[in-house]
BATIKOL-69148 format. One record per residue (C-alpha): residue number from 1; residue in one letter; x, y, z. Coordinates in Angstrom, 1 decimal. Each point is the difference from the previous one (the first is absolute). Layout:
N
<k=NUM&r=A&u=X&v=Y&w=Z>
...
// end
This chain:
443
<k=1&r=M&u=225.9&v=79.0&w=159.6>
<k=2&r=N&u=0.2&v=-3.7&w=0.6>
<k=3&r=A&u=1.0&v=-1.5&w=3.4>
<k=4&r=L&u=3.7&v=0.1&w=-0.7>
<k=5&r=Q&u=-0.1&v=3.6&w=-1.2>
<k=6&r=L&u=-2.0&v=1.0&w=3.0>
<k=7&r=E&u=2.6&v=-1.6&w=2.3>
<k=8&r=I&u=2.7&v=1.9&w=-1.8>
<k=9&r=A&u=-1.9&v=3.3&w=0.5>
<k=10&r=R&u=-0.5&v=-0.8&w=3.7>
<k=11&r=F&u=3.7&v=-0.6&w=0.5>
<k=12&r=L&u=0.9&v=3.2&w=-1.8>
<k=13&r=A&u=-2.6&v=2.0&w=2.0>
<k=14&r=W&u=1.5&v=-1.4&w=3.2>
<k=15&r=K&u=3.4&v=1.2&w=-1.0>
<k=16&r=A&u=-1.4&v=3.4&w=-1.0>
<k=17&r=I&u=-1.6&v=0.3&w=3.5>
<k=18&r=A&u=3.5&v=-0.5&w=1.5>
<k=19&r=K&u=1.3&v=2.5&w=-2.6>
<k=20&r=K&u=2.5&v=-2.5&w=-1.3>
<k=21&r=R&u=1.0&v=-1.0&w=-3.5>
<k=22&r=T&u=0.1&v=-3.7&w=-0.7>
<k=23&r=T&u=1.9&v=-2.4&w=-2.4>
<k=24&r=Y&u=-1.1&v=-2.7&w=-2.4>
<k=25&r=Q&u=1.6&v=-2.5&w=2.3>
<k=26&r=E&u=-2.0&v=1.1&w=3.0>
<k=27&r=L&u=-3.2&v=0.0&w=-2.0>
<k=28&r=A&u=0.7&v=-3.5&w=-1.5>
<k=29&r=E&u=0.6&v=-1.4&w=3.5>
<k=30&r=A&u=-3.1&v=1.7&w=1.5>
<k=31&r=I&u=-2.4&v=-1.4&w=-2.6>
<k=32&r=G&u=1.7&v=-3.4&w=-0.5>
<k=33&r=W&u=1.1&v=0.7&w=-3.6>
<k=34&r=P&u=2.0&v=-2.9&w=-1.4>
<k=35&r=H&u=2.9&v=2.1&w=-1.4>
<k=36&r=P&u=1.9&v=1.5&w=2.9>
<k=37&r=T&u=0.8&v=3.2&w=-1.9>
<k=38&r=G&u=-3.6&v=0.6&w=-1.1>
<k=39&r=R&u=0.6&v=-0.8&w=-3.6>
<k=40&r=G&u=-3.2&v=-0.3&w=-1.9>
<k=41&r=L&u=-2.1&v=2.3&w=2.3>
<k=42&r=G&u=-0.2&v=2.7&w=-2.7>
<k=43&r=K&u=-3.5&v=-0.6&w=-1.2>
<k=44&r=N&u=-1.3&v=-0.2&w=3.5>
<k=45&r=L&u=1.7&v=3.3&w=1.0>
<k=46&r=Y&u=-1.4&v=1.6&w=-3.2>
<k=47&r=A&u=-3.5&v=-1.1&w=1.1>
<k=48&r=V&u=0.5&v=1.5&w=3.5>
<k=49&r=L&u=1.2&v=3.2&w=-1.6>
<k=50&r=H&u=-3.1&v=0.3&w=-2.2>
<k=51&r=Y&u=-2.3&v=-0.8&w=2.9>
<k=52&r=M&u=1.6&v=2.8&w=2.0>
<k=53&r=H&u=-0.3&v=2.4&w=-2.9>
<k=54&r=D&u=-3.7&v=-0.9&w=-0.7>
<k=55&r=K&u=-0.8&v=0.5&w=3.7>
<k=56&r=R&u=1.9&v=3.3&w=0.0>
<k=57&r=L&u=2.4&v=-1.2&w=2.6>
<k=58&r=P&u=3.7&v=0.7&w=0.2>
<k=59&r=P&u=2.2&v=-2.4&w=-2.1>
<k=60&r=L&u=1.0&v=-2.6&w=2.5>
<k=61&r=T&u=2.5&v=-1.8&w=-2.2>
<k=62&r=T&u=2.3&v=3.0&w=-0.1>
<k=63&r=I&u=1.4&v=-1.0&w=3.4>
<k=64&r=L&u=1.0&v=-3.4&w=-1.4>
<k=65&r=V&u=3.7&v=0.3&w=-0.9>
<k=66&r=R&u=3.1&v=-2.1&w=-0.6>
<k=67&r=K&u=2.2&v=-0.6&w=3.1>
<k=68&r=G&u=2.1&v=3.0&w=0.7>
<k=69&r=H&u=-2.0&v=2.4&w=-2.2>
<k=70&r=R&u=-2.4&v=2.8&w=0.9>
<k=71&r=Y&u=-2.1&v=0.0&w=-3.2>
<k=72&r=P&u=-1.3&v=-2.7&w=-2.4>
<k=73&r=D&u=2.3&v=-0.9&w=-2.9>
<k=74&r=D&u=-0.6&v=1.2&w=-3.5>
<k=75&r=D&u=-2.1&v=-3.0&w=-1.1>
<k=76&r=A&u=-2.4&v=0.4&w=3.0>
<k=77&r=L&u=-0.2&v=3.8&w=-0.7>
<k=78&r=D&u=-1.1&v=-0.7&w=-3.5>
<k=79&r=Y&u=-2.8&v=-2.2&w=1.3>
<k=80&r=I&u=-1.0&v=2.7&w=2.6>
<k=81&r=R&u=0.0&v=2.8&w=-2.6>
<k=82&r=E&u=-1.9&v=-2.1&w=-2.5>
<k=83&r=A&u=-2.7&v=-0.6&w=2.7>
<k=84&r=I&u=-0.3&v=3.4&w=1.6>
<k=85&r=G&u=1.8&v=2.4&w=-2.3>
<k=86&r=A&u=2.9&v=2.4&w=0.7>
<k=87&r=V&u=0.9&v=-0.1&w=3.7>
<k=88&r=D&u=2.7&v=1.3&w=2.3>
<k=89&r=I&u=1.0&v=-3.2&w=1.9>
<k=90&r=A&u=1.3&v=1.8&w=3.1>
<k=91&r=D&u=-3.4&v=1.8&w=0.3>
<k=92&r=A&u=-1.9&v=-3.2&w=-0.8>
<k=93&r=Q&u=1.8&v=-1.9&w=2.8>
<k=94&r=E&u=-0.6&v=2.8&w=2.4>
<k=95&r=N&u=-3.7&v=-0.1&w=-0.8>
<k=96&r=V&u=0.0&v=-3.7&w=0.6>
<k=97&r=F&u=1.6&v=0.5&w=3.4>
<k=98&r=Q&u=-2.3&v=2.7&w=1.1>
<k=99&r=Y&u=-3.2&v=-1.7&w=-1.0>
<k=100&r=D&u=-2.3&v=-1.6&w=2.6>
<k=101&r=W&u=0.1&v=-3.6&w=-1.3>
<k=102&r=G&u=-1.8&v=-1.2&w=3.2>
<k=103&r=S&u=-3.1&v=1.7&w=-1.4>
<k=104&r=I&u=-0.2&v=-2.4&w=-3.0>
<k=105&r=Q&u=-1.9&v=-3.0&w=1.3>
<k=106&r=E&u=1.2&v=-2.5&w=-2.6>
<k=107&r=L&u=3.6&v=0.8&w=0.6>
<k=108&r=R&u=0.0&v=-0.6&w=3.7>
<k=109&r=A&u=2.0&v=-3.1&w=1.0>
<k=110&r=V&u=-0.8&v=-2.5&w=2.8>
<k=111&r=A&u=0.9&v=2.2&w=3.0>
<k=112&r=D&u=-1.2&v=3.1&w=-1.7>
<k=113&r=D&u=-3.6&v=-0.9&w=1.0>
<k=114&r=L&u=0.8&v=1.4&w=3.4>
<k=115&r=P&u=-0.9&v=3.6&w=0.4>
<k=116&r=G&u=2.9&v=2.2&w=-1.0>
<k=117&r=G&u=1.5&v=-2.5&w=-2.4>
<k=118&r=R&u=3.2&v=-2.0&w=0.1>
<k=119&r=A&u=2.0&v=2.9&w=1.4>
<k=120&r=I&u=-2.1&v=-0.1&w=3.2>
<k=121&r=W&u=0.3&v=-3.7&w=0.2>
<k=122&r=R&u=3.8&v=0.2&w=-0.3>
<k=123&r=S&u=0.4&v=2.8&w=2.4>
<k=124&r=S&u=-2.8&v=0.5&w=2.5>
<k=125&r=F&u=-0.9&v=-3.7&w=0.1>
<k=126&r=R&u=3.6&v=-1.1&w=0.2>
<k=127&r=K&u=1.4&v=2.7&w=2.3>
<k=128&r=Q&u=2.2&v=-1.1&w=2.8>
<k=129&r=V&u=-1.3&v=1.3&w=3.3>
<k=130&r=D&u=0.8&v=-0.7&w=3.7>
<k=131&r=A&u=-1.4&v=-3.3&w=1.2>
<k=132&r=G&u=-3.0&v=0.4&w=2.2>
<k=133&r=D&u=-1.4&v=3.1&w=-1.7>
<k=134&r=A&u=-3.7&v=-0.3&w=-0.8>
<k=135&r=G&u=-0.4&v=-1.0&w=-3.6>
<k=136&r=S&u=3.6&v=-0.7&w=-0.5>
<k=137&r=H&u=-0.1&v=-3.7&w=-0.8>
<k=138&r=A&u=-0.5&v=-2.2&w=-3.0>
<k=139&r=F&u=-1.6&v=-3.4&w=0.4>
<k=140&r=L&u=-0.6&v=-3.0&w=-2.1>
<k=141&r=L&u=-3.4&v=-1.3&w=1.1>
<k=142&r=K&u=-0.5&v=-3.7&w=-0.6>
<k=143&r=F&u=-3.7&v=-1.0&w=0.3>
<k=144&r=N&u=-2.7&v=-2.4&w=-1.0>
<k=145&r=G&u=-2.1&v=2.1&w=-2.5>
<k=146&r=E&u=-3.2&v=-1.9&w=0.7>
<k=147&r=L&u=0.2&v=0.5&w=3.8>
<k=148&r=H&u=1.9&v=3.2&w=0.4>
<k=149&r=G&u=-0.2&v=1.8&w=-3.4>
<k=150&r=P&u=-2.3&v=3.0&w=-0.5>
<k=151&r=G&u=-3.5&v=-1.4&w=-0.7>
<k=152&r=G&u=1.5&v=-3.5&w=0.0>
<k=153&r=V&u=1.6&v=0.7&w=-3.4>
<k=154&r=S&u=3.2&v=-2.0&w=-0.7>
<k=155&r=R&u=0.5&v=1.2&w=-3.6>
<k=156&r=P&u=-1.0&v=3.6&w=-0.5>
<k=157&r=I&u=-0.9&v=0.9&w=-3.6>
<k=158&r=D&u=-0.7&v=3.7&w=0.6>
<k=159&r=P&u=1.9&v=2.2&w=2.5>
<k=160&r=R&u=-3.4&v=0.7&w=1.6>
<k=161&r=D&u=-0.1&v=-3.6&w=1.1>
<k=162&r=W&u=2.6&v=0.8&w=2.7>
<k=163&r=D&u=0.5&v=3.8&w=0.0>
<k=164&r=D&u=-1.7&v=1.9&w=2.9>
<k=165&r=Q&u=-0.9&v=-3.4&w=1.4>
<k=166&r=V&u=1.0&v=-1.8&w=3.2>
<k=167&r=L&u=2.6&v=-2.7&w=0.2>
<k=168&r=S&u=-0.4&v=-2.1&w=3.1>
<k=169&r=M&u=3.4&v=-1.3&w=1.1>
<k=170&r=P&u=0.1&v=-2.6&w=2.9>
<k=171&r=W&u=1.8&v=1.7&w=2.9>
<k=172&r=D&u=-0.4&v=-2.4&w=2.9>
<k=173&r=S&u=3.5&v=-1.5&w=0.1>
<k=174&r=P&u=3.1&v=1.5&w=1.5>
<k=175&r=R&u=1.6&v=0.1&w=-3.5>
<k=176&r=A&u=-2.9&v=1.2&w=-2.0>
<k=177&r=S&u=2.6&v=2.5&w=-1.3>
<k=178&r=S&u=3.6&v=-1.1&w=-0.5>
<k=179&r=W&u=3.3&v=1.3&w=-1.3>
<k=180&r=T&u=1.7&v=-2.5&w=-2.3>
<k=181&r=D&u=2.2&v=-1.2&w=2.9>
<k=182&r=K&u=-3.3&v=-1.1&w=1.6>
<k=183&r=S&u=0.2&v=2.6&w=2.8>
<k=184&r=P&u=-3.3&v=1.7&w=0.8>
<k=185&r=G&u=-0.8&v=2.8&w=-2.4>
<k=186&r=P&u=-2.1&v=3.2&w=0.4>
<k=187&r=Q&u=-3.7&v=0.4&w=-0.5>
<k=188&r=V&u=-1.3&v=1.3&w=-3.2>
<k=189&r=V&u=-1.1&v=3.6&w=0.3>
<k=190&r=A&u=-1.4&v=2.7&w=-2.2>
<k=191&r=G&u=2.5&v=1.0&w=-2.7>
<k=192&r=D&u=1.8&v=-3.3&w=-0.2>
<k=193&r=V&u=0.7&v=-1.4&w=-3.4>
<k=194&r=L&u=-1.5&v=-3.5&w=-0.6>
<k=195&r=Y&u=1.0&v=-2.6&w=-2.6>
<k=196&r=L&u=-3.0&v=-2.3&w=-0.3>
<k=197&r=W&u=0.7&v=-3.7&w=-0.4>
<k=198&r=A&u=-3.1&v=-2.2&w=-0.3>
<k=199&r=N&u=0.9&v=-3.7&w=0.7>
<k=200&r=E&u=0.0&v=-2.0&w=-3.2>
<k=201&r=E&u=-0.8&v=-3.4&w=1.4>
<k=202&r=E&u=-3.5&v=-1.3&w=-0.7>
<k=203&r=A&u=-0.6&v=-0.9&w=3.7>
<k=204&r=F&u=0.9&v=3.6&w=1.0>
<k=205&r=G&u=-1.9&v=2.2&w=-2.3>
<k=206&r=S&u=1.4&v=-0.7&w=-3.5>
<k=207&r=G&u=1.6&v=3.5&w=-0.4>
<k=208&r=L&u=2.5&v=1.2&w=-2.5>
<k=209&r=G&u=2.9&v=0.7&w=2.3>
<k=210&r=L&u=1.3&v=3.6&w=0.0>
<k=211&r=T&u=-3.0&v=1.8&w=-1.4>
<k=212&r=G&u=0.2&v=3.7&w=0.9>
<k=213&r=I&u=1.4&v=2.8&w=2.1>
<k=214&r=A&u=-2.0&v=2.4&w=2.2>
<k=215&r=K&u=0.4&v=2.3&w=3.0>
<k=216&r=A&u=-1.7&v=-0.6&w=3.3>
<k=217&r=K&u=-2.7&v=2.7&w=0.4>
<k=218&r=D&u=-1.0&v=-1.2&w=3.4>
<k=219&r=A&u=0.6&v=-3.0&w=2.3>
<k=220&r=H&u=-1.9&v=-1.2&w=3.1>
<k=221&r=L&u=0.5&v=-3.1&w=2.1>
<k=222&r=K&u=-3.2&v=-1.8&w=0.8>
<k=223&r=D&u=-0.5&v=-3.4&w=1.5>
<k=224&r=G&u=3.4&v=-1.3&w=-1.2>
<k=225&r=V&u=-0.4&v=1.4&w=-3.5>
<k=226&r=L&u=1.7&v=3.1&w=-1.3>
<k=227&r=E&u=-2.4&v=1.7&w=-2.4>
<k=228&r=I&u=2.0&v=1.9&w=-2.5>
<k=229&r=L&u=-1.8&v=2.5&w=-2.3>
<k=230&r=L&u=1.9&v=0.0&w=-3.3>
<k=231&r=A&u=0.6&v=3.1&w=-2.1>
<k=232&r=E&u=1.8&v=1.1&w=-3.1>
<k=233&r=L&u=0.0&v=-3.6&w=-1.3>
<k=234&r=A&u=2.0&v=-0.9&w=-3.1>
<k=235&r=L&u=-0.6&v=-3.4&w=-1.5>
<k=236&r=L&u=2.9&v=-1.6&w=-1.8>
<k=237&r=K&u=-0.5&v=-0.5&w=-3.7>
<k=238&r=S&u=1.3&v=-3.5&w=0.5>
<k=239&r=P&u=-0.4&v=-1.5&w=3.5>
<k=240&r=F&u=2.6&v=-2.6&w=0.8>
<k=241&r=G&u=0.7&v=-2.6&w=2.6>
<k=242&r=F&u=2.2&v=-3.0&w=0.8>
<k=243&r=R&u=-1.2&v=-2.0&w=-3.0>
<k=244&r=S&u=1.2&v=2.6&w=-2.5>
<k=245&r=L&u=3.1&v=1.0&w=2.0>
<k=246&r=G&u=1.0&v=-3.7&w=0.3>
<k=247&r=A&u=1.2&v=0.0&w=-3.6>
<k=248&r=T&u=2.8&v=2.5&w=0.7>
<k=249&r=G&u=0.1&v=0.3&w=3.8>
<k=250&r=W&u=0.0&v=3.3&w=1.9>
<k=251&r=N&u=2.3&v=2.3&w=1.9>
<k=252&r=S&u=-2.0&v=0.9&w=3.0>
<k=253&r=T&u=0.4&v=-0.8&w=3.7>
<k=254&r=V&u=-3.6&v=0.7&w=0.6>
<k=255&r=L&u=-1.1&v=-2.5&w=-2.6>
<k=256&r=D&u=2.4&v=-2.5&w=1.5>
<k=257&r=R&u=-1.9&v=0.3&w=3.3>
<k=258&r=I&u=-3.5&v=-0.2&w=-1.3>
<k=259&r=N&u=1.0&v=-3.0&w=-2.1>
<k=260&r=E&u=1.1&v=-1.7&w=3.2>
<k=261&r=D&u=-3.0&v=1.2&w=2.0>
<k=262&r=R&u=-3.2&v=0.1&w=-2.0>
<k=263&r=S&u=-2.2&v=1.3&w=2.9>
<k=264&r=P&u=-1.7&v=3.4&w=-0.1>
<k=265&r=R&u=2.4&v=2.6&w=1.2>
<k=266&r=A&u=1.1&v=3.6&w=-0.4>
<k=267&r=W&u=3.7&v=0.0&w=-0.9>
<k=268&r=A&u=1.6&v=3.3&w=0.8>
<k=269&r=M&u=2.7&v=0.9&w=-2.5>
<k=270&r=K&u=3.2&v=2.0&w=0.3>
<k=271&r=P&u=0.8&v=2.3&w=-2.9>
<k=272&r=D&u=2.3&v=-2.5&w=-1.8>
<k=273&r=E&u=-2.6&v=-2.7&w=0.3>
<k=274&r=Q&u=-2.7&v=2.3&w=-1.4>
<k=275&r=A&u=2.4&v=0.8&w=-2.9>
<k=276&r=E&u=0.3&v=-3.7&w=-0.8>
<k=277&r=I&u=-3.8&v=-0.3&w=-0.2>
<k=278&r=D&u=-0.1&v=3.2&w=-2.2>
<k=279&r=E&u=2.5&v=-1.6&w=-2.4>
<k=280&r=L&u=-2.2&v=-3.1&w=-0.3>
<k=281&r=I&u=-3.0&v=2.2&w=-0.7>
<k=282&r=L&u=1.9&v=1.7&w=-2.8>
<k=283&r=S&u=1.1&v=-3.3&w=-1.4>
<k=284&r=Y&u=-3.2&v=-2.0&w=0.4>
<k=285&r=G&u=-2.8&v=2.3&w=1.0>
<k=286&r=S&u=0.1&v=2.2&w=-3.1>
<k=287&r=R&u=0.6&v=-2.6&w=-2.7>
<k=288&r=K&u=0.2&v=-3.8&w=-0.2>
<k=289&r=S&u=2.8&v=-1.6&w=-1.9>
<k=290&r=D&u=-0.9&v=-2.8&w=-2.4>
<k=291&r=A&u=1.6&v=-2.5&w=2.4>
<k=292&r=I&u=-2.1&v=1.2&w=2.9>
<k=293&r=S&u=-3.2&v=0.0&w=-2.0>
<k=294&r=S&u=0.7&v=-3.6&w=-1.2>
<k=295&r=L&u=0.6&v=-1.1&w=3.5>
<k=296&r=E&u=-3.2&v=1.5&w=1.3>
<k=297&r=L&u=-1.9&v=-1.6&w=-2.8>
<k=298&r=Q&u=0.8&v=-3.3&w=1.6>
<k=299&r=H&u=-1.9&v=1.0&w=3.1>
<k=300&r=L&u=-2.7&v=2.3&w=-1.2>
<k=301&r=S&u=-3.2&v=-1.3&w=-1.6>
<k=302&r=P&u=-1.1&v=1.5&w=-3.3>
<k=303&r=L&u=-2.7&v=2.0&w=1.8>
<k=304&r=D&u=2.5&v=1.4&w=2.6>
<k=305&r=R&u=2.4&v=0.9&w=-2.7>
<k=306&r=A&u=-2.6&v=1.7&w=-2.1>
<k=307&r=L&u=-1.2&v=2.0&w=3.1>
<k=308&r=S&u=3.5&v=1.2&w=0.5>
<k=309&r=D&u=0.7&v=0.9&w=-3.6>
<k=310&r=D&u=-3.4&v=1.5&w=-0.7>
<k=311&r=R&u=-0.5&v=1.9&w=3.3>
<k=312&r=D&u=-0.8&v=3.3&w=-1.6>
<k=313&r=A&u=-2.4&v=-1.5&w=-2.5>
<k=314&r=V&u=-1.8&v=-2.0&w=2.8>
<k=315&r=L&u=-0.4&v=3.2&w=2.0>
<k=316&r=A&u=-1.4&v=1.8&w=-3.0>
<k=317&r=A&u=-2.4&v=-2.8&w=-0.7>
<k=318&r=E&u=-1.2&v=0.0&w=3.7>
<k=319&r=E&u=-0.8&v=3.7&w=-0.2>
<k=320&r=E&u=-1.8&v=-0.5&w=-3.3>
<k=321&r=R&u=-2.2&v=-2.9&w=1.1>
<k=322&r=K&u=-1.2&v=2.0&w=3.1>
<k=323&r=T&u=-1.8&v=2.4&w=-2.3>
<k=324&r=T&u=-0.9&v=-1.9&w=-3.2>
<k=325&r=T&u=-2.1&v=-2.9&w=-1.0>
<k=326&r=V&u=1.5&v=-3.2&w=-1.3>
<k=327&r=K&u=1.5&v=0.5&w=-3.4>
<k=328&r=A&u=-0.7&v=-2.3&w=-2.9>
<k=329&r=R&u=3.3&v=-1.3&w=-1.4>
<k=330&r=P&u=0.7&v=-2.4&w=-2.8>
<k=331&r=E&u=1.6&v=-2.5&w=2.4>
<k=332&r=Q&u=-2.6&v=0.5&w=2.8>
<k=333&r=Q&u=-2.3&v=-2.7&w=-1.4>
<k=334&r=K&u=2.8&v=-2.6&w=0.1>
<k=335&r=F&u=0.8&v=1.1&w=3.6>
<k=336&r=R&u=-3.7&v=-0.3&w=1.0>
<k=337&r=E&u=-0.4&v=-3.4&w=-1.5>
<k=338&r=A&u=3.1&v=-1.3&w=1.8>
<k=339&r=A&u=-1.2&v=1.6&w=3.3>
<k=340&r=M&u=-3.6&v=-1.5&w=-0.4>
<k=341&r=L&u=1.5&v=-3.4&w=-0.6>
<k=342&r=R&u=2.3&v=0.3&w=3.0>
<k=343&r=H&u=-2.7&v=1.2&w=2.4>
<k=344&r=G&u=-2.8&v=-2.2&w=-1.2>
<k=345&r=G&u=-2.0&v=2.8&w=-1.6>
<k=346&r=R&u=-1.1&v=1.5&w=3.3>
<k=347&r=C&u=0.8&v=3.0&w=2.2>
<k=348&r=V&u=2.6&v=-1.2&w=2.5>
<k=349&r=V&u=-1.5&v=2.3&w=2.7>
<k=350&r=T&u=-3.8&v=-0.2&w=-0.5>
<k=351&r=G&u=-0.3&v=-3.3&w=-2.0>
<k=352&r=F&u=-2.1&v=1.8&w=-2.7>
<k=353&r=T&u=0.0&v=-1.8&w=-3.3>
<k=354&r=P&u=-1.9&v=2.1&w=-2.6>
<k=355&r=P&u=2.7&v=0.9&w=-2.5>
<k=356&r=T&u=-1.6&v=3.4&w=-0.8>
<k=357&r=V&u=0.9&v=1.3&w=3.5>
<k=358&r=L&u=3.4&v=-1.6&w=0.3>
<k=359&r=E&u=3.3&v=1.6&w=-0.9>
<k=360&r=A&u=3.6&v=-1.2&w=-0.2>
<k=361&r=A&u=2.1&v=2.1&w=2.4>
<k=362&r=H&u=3.8&v=0.5&w=-0.3>
<k=363&r=V&u=1.3&v=-0.1&w=3.6>
<k=364&r=I&u=3.3&v=1.7&w=-0.9>
<k=365&r=P&u=-1.4&v=2.4&w=-2.6>
<k=366&r=H&u=0.4&v=-0.2&w=-3.7>
<k=367&r=T&u=3.0&v=1.9&w=-1.3>
<k=368&r=G&u=0.7&v=-1.9&w=-3.2>
<k=369&r=N&u=2.6&v=-2.2&w=1.6>
<k=370&r=P&u=-0.8&v=-3.6&w=-0.9>
<k=371&r=A&u=1.1&v=-1.2&w=3.5>
<k=372&r=F&u=-3.3&v=1.5&w=1.3>
<k=373&r=E&u=-2.2&v=-1.6&w=-2.7>
<k=374&r=V&u=-0.1&v=-3.4&w=1.7>
<k=375&r=P&u=-2.9&v=-1.9&w=1.7>
<k=376&r=E&u=1.8&v=0.0&w=3.4>
<k=377&r=N&u=-0.2&v=3.8&w=-0.1>
<k=378&r=S&u=-3.8&v=-0.1&w=-0.6>
<k=379&r=L&u=-3.2&v=-0.1&w=2.0>
<k=380&r=I&u=-3.6&v=-0.4&w=-1.3>
<k=381&r=L&u=-2.1&v=2.6&w=1.9>
<k=382&r=R&u=-3.5&v=1.3&w=-0.2>
<k=383&r=R&u=0.1&v=3.5&w=-1.5>
<k=384&r=D&u=-0.7&v=1.9&w=3.3>
<k=385&r=V&u=2.5&v=-2.1&w=1.9>
<k=386&r=H&u=2.6&v=0.6&w=-2.7>
<k=387&r=S&u=-0.4&v=3.8&w=0.4>
<k=388&r=L&u=0.4&v=-0.3&w=3.8>
<k=389&r=F&u=3.0&v=-2.3&w=-0.5>
<k=390&r=D&u=1.7&v=2.5&w=-2.3>
<k=391&r=A&u=-0.7&v=2.8&w=2.5>
<k=392&r=G&u=1.8&v=-1.9&w=2.8>
<k=393&r=M&u=-3.2&v=-0.5&w=2.0>
<k=394&r=I&u=-0.1&v=-3.8&w=-0.2>
<k=395&r=A&u=2.9&v=-2.4&w=0.2>
<k=396&r=I&u=1.1&v=-3.5&w=0.8>
<k=397&r=N&u=2.2&v=-0.6&w=3.0>
<k=398&r=P&u=3.0&v=-2.0&w=-1.3>
<k=399&r=K&u=0.5&v=-1.9&w=3.3>
<k=400&r=S&u=-3.6&v=-0.9&w=0.8>
<k=401&r=G&u=-1.5&v=-0.1&w=-3.5>
<k=402&r=L&u=-3.0&v=2.0&w=1.4>
<k=403&r=I&u=-1.7&v=3.1&w=-1.5>
<k=404&r=V&u=0.6&v=3.3&w=1.8>
<k=405&r=V&u=-2.0&v=3.1&w=-0.6>
<k=406&r=S&u=0.9&v=3.6&w=0.7>
<k=407&r=S&u=-1.6&v=1.9&w=2.9>
<k=408&r=E&u=-2.0&v=2.0&w=-2.5>
<k=409&r=L&u=-1.9&v=-3.1&w=-1.0>
<k=410&r=K&u=-0.7&v=-1.3&w=3.5>
<k=411&r=A&u=-3.3&v=1.9&w=0.1>
<k=412&r=T&u=-1.1&v=-1.3&w=-3.4>
<k=413&r=A&u=-1.3&v=-3.3&w=-1.3>
<k=414&r=Y&u=3.6&v=-0.9&w=-1.0>
<k=415&r=R&u=0.8&v=-0.5&w=3.7>
<k=416&r=K&u=-1.3&v=-3.6&w=-0.5>
<k=417&r=L&u=3.0&v=-0.7&w=-2.1>
<k=418&r=D&u=2.4&v=0.7&w=2.8>
<k=419&r=G&u=1.7&v=-3.2&w=1.2>
<k=420&r=K&u=-1.3&v=-2.1&w=-2.8>
<k=421&r=S&u=2.4&v=-2.7&w=-1.2>
<k=422&r=V&u=0.8&v=0.0&w=-3.7>
<k=423&r=M&u=1.8&v=-2.3&w=-2.5>
<k=424&r=H&u=1.9&v=2.7&w=-1.9>
<k=425&r=K&u=2.7&v=-2.0&w=-1.8>
<k=426&r=L&u=2.2&v=3.1&w=-0.2>
<k=427&r=A&u=3.8&v=-0.1&w=-0.3>
<k=428&r=P&u=1.6&v=1.0&w=3.4>
<k=429&r=E&u=1.5&v=3.1&w=-1.6>
<k=430&r=S&u=-3.5&v=1.2&w=-1.2>
<k=431&r=L&u=-1.6&v=-0.9&w=3.3>
<k=432&r=S&u=2.6&v=2.0&w=2.0>
<k=433&r=Y&u=-0.2&v=2.9&w=-2.4>
<k=434&r=Q&u=-3.8&v=0.4&w=0.4>
<k=435&r=F&u=0.2&v=-0.2&w=3.8>
<k=436&r=R&u=2.7&v=2.7&w=0.1>
<k=437&r=R&u=-2.3&v=2.3&w=-2.0>
<k=438&r=F&u=-2.9&v=-0.7&w=2.3>
<k=439&r=K&u=2.0&v=0.8&w=3.1>
<k=440&r=K&u=1.4&v=3.1&w=-1.5>
<k=441&r=A&u=-3.5&v=1.2&w=-1.0>
<k=442&r=S&u=-1.2&v=-0.7&w=3.6>
<k=443&r=L&u=2.6&v=2.3&w=1.6>
// end
């Protein structure tokens, strides 16, 4: 299935989990199809149906009906029977409703990454309980990712960047936690639901806005900082903030408040305010419209945009380069020549110049995306330093421009590199990326 067909299948799986049929109009609205009645979706539905059949899964498209009907119309039935053979539609629909769609990883939507799937997120996570009960509250946490985020990470690429890690919220003011009327709010405790908003401004961490949802596994106040251990983290497929929301506005009292007051704070949310954020997640966090994407392109650099679009490919490339040697690719020589020219033909860390021991390193790994095949995403490194760099054991501090080495290297000859100033000539996005990897590997 292509991206659109996968989105169709996810929507139908979500409906199946709720044991509800859906209409072409609902599907068209959910996936942003240009025709409001879903006209023209046939070939995509046919592809979804074949995918289900090939995987030996129940036929999801049988729960897609015209408004007011219980079963697909004759034309749709012809397609269904052509793809999967003779079938009793009532039985097929019942099989769809009874199947555990949450067990199919590729069909899980944004919130379904939480254990238990969307049903848990919509019930257990959204349940209305008496105020004051432990674990009863939902918070939107606004924080500086570099200062307060787990491992100093503002823009997590992998859930492991934040999940089961500690978020350090400043808690030394009378209103470290507030309700939206600015009255003092409760303290975060184990079991509370946390909506994680990393400040977007460059001076305050360069985050992506609303980035994920988690539960507080534990919370302890220490020296004016509330240390919150995150658990059950779900990263939004498409994080969003004020830059993207500015195109269409937002219907959220909580966002009104954090737009007025950009300081770090835990905003306690009432059920209706949480529902407003949930609606924004369904609109923006699962899929970006063309208008939103165009707006964000005005603010994101090509490297940042490629990192967002190719997140899965970047993660796969990171895992691969931990265990394999540098691959020879047709375009590698061109990349090497540009990198050698940019860095004066010498290792930026050691100063070595013999070409036979020098390698051109991708800082953000090679995925095939041309945005990463640029000199400002390159370093020239001696072969051994390149290996350590790829393993996250050596990095360049973005703020100081100094080399940092991992604790494992402090007892080796590489300790002499620690604190050394380098002229790296990296793009800011590449420099930040490699330092996040280093800090993550050091945890």
